[in-house]
C-alpha angles and dihedrals in degrees: 000000000000090000091053089053090049092048095047106029093120093066092054090050092049092053090044091055090064090049091051092047089048090056094050094092091057090053092046089070092053105033134055121244095262091058091044089056091048088052092050091062089077101055090038088056092047091053089047090052091058091062092042102045107023107124088008089282100155094047091049091047094052093044091049099042101035103020097043089232094317120118107254095146114051130199089247091053092050089050093051093045094051107033106041092014098053108012093039092047092049091047090052091047093049094048095046090046089051099042107028115016136334089235090076086066087074087076092068094037094052089044088061096042096047090049090052090051091048093051090046094047093047091051091051094045096047094032091226144092116276123198109269097021097116097047092041089056099041096039111027100043096052100032094040093038094052091046091051090048093048094049091047090047090061087069089210101096115095122218091254091074090053090050090048094046098044092038091053094048093048091046091052093050094045088049090059089048092051090048091051092047092050090048090049091051092050091048091049093048094049094049 
């Protein structure tokens, strides 16, 4: 059963995104706009993941383009990257933004924005579509950008939160790159 969840996590996330979006009006009565925008990073990311991972598109793309057909990105790795690594990080960001300081919301916001920049840079570099590109551009730039603007407009968020948010997002994405490079090296040495 666990392997079925690992293989099909993206569909649960896609459906959950609509549930989360449906709950947003209830939160709107309790939270200010900045916190709502932090919260919206999670369903936006879940919608993005559908374009990116439906039919295992992103994993196949990475394995074909970077791995030359060899498996350098496994289904288990994709699950760990996206469920604890995206959903968990966003949950952590939302809870800290709610309970401690809105500045912690920048973790989830920068995660979305860095991901959008990575998709865009990859498309420019490879001169082709990559799975997730369209939703990253149409969801993350506006939702993440407006959220970043709103949090900055409060005037109460010190630079350390921007460093934490951007640093966390960059570290997560670099971690994925390192994992893929190690996997590529292992695949090359075993061939």
